[in-house]
C-alpha positions, 0 to 999 in steps of 0.5 A, a space after each residue: 534487499 537481504 540475502 535469504 540465506 538461513 538464519 538472515 533477514 528476509 524481506 517481503 512485498 505483497 503488492 494488491 490491486 484490485 481493479 474489477 469487482 463482480 457486484 458494482 450494481 444497485 442495491 448492494 453493488 460496489 460504485 466501480 471497477 478500477 480500471 486504472 488500478 489494473 497498470 499500478 502493480 506493473 508499474 510498483 512491481 517495476 518501481 520496487 525492483 529498479 529502486 533496489 528496494 526489492 529483489 523481482 523474486 521477492 515481491 507477489 502481485 495480486 491481481 484483484 482476488 477475493 477476499 479468502 484469498 487475500 488473506 491467505 495470501 497477506 498470512 504467507 507473506 507476513 510468515 515468511 517475513 523477517 526483515 522489511 515487509 511491505 503491504 500494499 493494497 489499491 482498489 475500494 475503501 470504504 468506512 461505517 458512519 462513525 468512521 472509525 473503521 477501514 474496509 478494503 474491499 476485494 473482489 467479491 466486495 458489497 455493502 448490505 445495508 442493515 445486516 450486522 457485516 455491511 462490507 462484505 467481502 472487505 478486509 476490516 483494517 484494524 484484524 488486518 494489523 492484529 490478526 496478520 500483521 502483529 503476529 510477523 517476526 518483520 523487523 518494519 512494517 510499511 502498509 501503502 494504501 491507495 483507495 478513497 478513504 484510507 487516512 482513516 486507517 490512522 486512526 486503526 494504527 493509533 490504536 495499534 499496541 505494536 506500533 513501534 515497528 508498523 509505519 501506514 502510508 495513506 494516499 489521501 487525508 482521512 474522509 475523503 475520496 478520490 479520483 481514480 485518475 485515466 484509467 490507460 494509467 496508475 491511479 494518480 498517488 500510485 504513479 507518483 510513489 512508483 517514480 520516486 521509489 524507481 529513483 533509486 538511491 534509497 529514501 525514509 518514509 518521512 522525505 517520501 511524505 514530502 515529495 509525494 505531498 510536493 507532485 500531487 499539490 504541483 499537478 493540482 490534485 484534488 480531493 472529489 471534496 476539491 480540498 488540497 489532496 495529501 497522503 498521510 503516514 503514521 510511523 513511531 518516531 524510533 522506527 526507521 525506514 529505508 525503502 532503497 540502497 544507493 547505487 553501487 559505487 564504479 571501479 576504478 578505471 583499469 590503467 592503461 596500456 
């Protein structure tokens, strides 16, 4: 967390979770609603505060937003941030047949075959990177994606010119779909992410990735293709990001009478 005084760093976190969709019926609806995602925003927000990654006033949650609202709020968060900017998305992810792009599907998402814009109501990840994150004055940017095909964002990151300050943590490897899990709890990836970030003491991105992979393996999580479910990370070797701070040392006990 950073002071809010003029001239000093300002941290911002924007947590987007799409659990409800307007179009879920054939022929152009998304597969289904995602009840588990409803729990993600609460669990992750609490973990970010408990782990001293962000102060409560630095975090904004956006439950089941429409595409137009998402873009507006993303722009505001990117504009306000000067220190660390964290953008989190949980919901449906979709890829075109070539698999070289990732679309983050918002509440009004539809899949319209034969149209120029096949994935209507979805945020194109390359546009998010180029038109929102690239224009931010934040010194460090972390994007966390919890969706099917999240790993396909790595290809977008690799072609991004300003990747020295942008890291992307992806819930699963490229071209893989995953189960959202129990509707009564957060999704499997976010459940583990929140548990780790809420522990306190701070953690760097490489260590966070290792811990996530270990915990996912220990719980036997598999993708829908029955491969091991392995979160991914893309970050420049020079980008140092530590999520959270060490606990402040306790003062020495007062002398007795």
